[in-house]
C-alpha positions, 0 to 999 in steps of 0.5 A, a space after each residue: 500499499 502506498 504512503 500518502 499524506 494526511 491531514 490529522 484534521 481530516 477523519 480518518 477510516 481503517 482503510 487510511 492506516 496499516 493493516 498490522 498498525 490497526 490490527 495491533 491497536 485493536 487488539 489491545 482495545 478489545 483487551 483493555 475494554 473486555 469485548 472478548 473473553 479468552 475461551 478456554 482451550 486457547 492455550 492448546 488450539 492450533 491455528 491451522 492443520 498443518 500447523 505444529 504448534 500453538 500460537 506464541 502470542 498470548 494474545 493471539 485470540 485478540 489478534 485473530 479477532 481484530 483481523 476478522 473484524 478489518 476484512 468485514 470492515 475492508 471486504 464485507 459480506 464475508 462467511 468462514 469459508 472466505 475468512 477460512 482461505 484469507 487466514 490459511 497458508 502453505 501447507 508443506 506435503 514433503 516430497 510433494 509440492 506444497 499447497 494452500 491449507 486452510 485455516 481453523 473454521 472453529 476459531 474463526 466461528 468462535 471469534 464471529 460467535 464474540 464479535 456477534 455477541 458484542 455487537 460488532 458485527 451481525 448477520 446480513 439476512 439479504 446477501 448473506 455473511 457477515 456485515 459491521 454494525 453501525 457501533 462497530 463501525 464507530 468504534 473501528 474508525 475511532 481506533 483508525 483515527 488514533 492509529 493514524 495521528 500515532 502515526 504523524 506524530 511519529 513521522 514527523 519526529 522521525 523526520 525532525 530527527 532526520 534533519 538534525 541528523 543531516 545538519 549535524 551531518 553537513 556541519 561536520 563535513 564543513 568543518 573537516 573541509 575547513 580543518 582540511 583547507 587551514 592544513 594545506 595552507 599552514 603547510 604551504 606556508 611552512 613550505 614557502 617560508 623554508 624556501 626563502 631561508 633557503 634562498 636567503 642562504 643561497 644568495 648570501 653564499 653567492 656574495 660572499 664568493 664573488 666579493 672573493 673573486 672581485 678583490 683578489 689577493 696583492 701580491 707580498 711585496 719584496 724589499 730590494 736589495 741593498 746596493 754593495 758598499 765599496 771598500 774603504 781599504 782600497 781607496 786609501 
């Protein structure tokens, strides 16, 4: 069933809510209001001949009664034979192909009697089968409206949580990108500073080398030799 937007101010019916949600809510209402009394055999009976064990859920009888009431609401004028097909299942036959097995008719008949006794359903004398009474329809629509209102609140809460989560994810992503950009800028600044220092040291060394080439060391001056003195003795 496709989901659709429903305004909480409009009236909701059983057809407007998911089957599982309505059945659980209506079964809880039947149990709480005392509309149905559990039979003595509810903990030992099987729901079909092909089943191996009784139902494990202790409230299965209320759930089956709520599901039968919903079937009559949706389809209308259904008898025990049609309900047995609806609540049947896969019958495993060993090596042979499996067939569709019918549900237990005694349980369905018991639920119909209880619902009829509580004036939720009644016999349709003109066309046969069972149909809802006005009281039963009103009670089911009231439960459906509650379920719809609760679902709308849950959907709004889920949307709000999803929006907050999305905002948190976006903020974390923006922060991560900013941190990465800051890290890249810091690395670029460090690389530029290192390159500047390296270039400065290279220019200083090159200047010293050029200075040494422009002003070579002068050759040492050699003192002139003194003229030999003439012996005065020869003159005399």
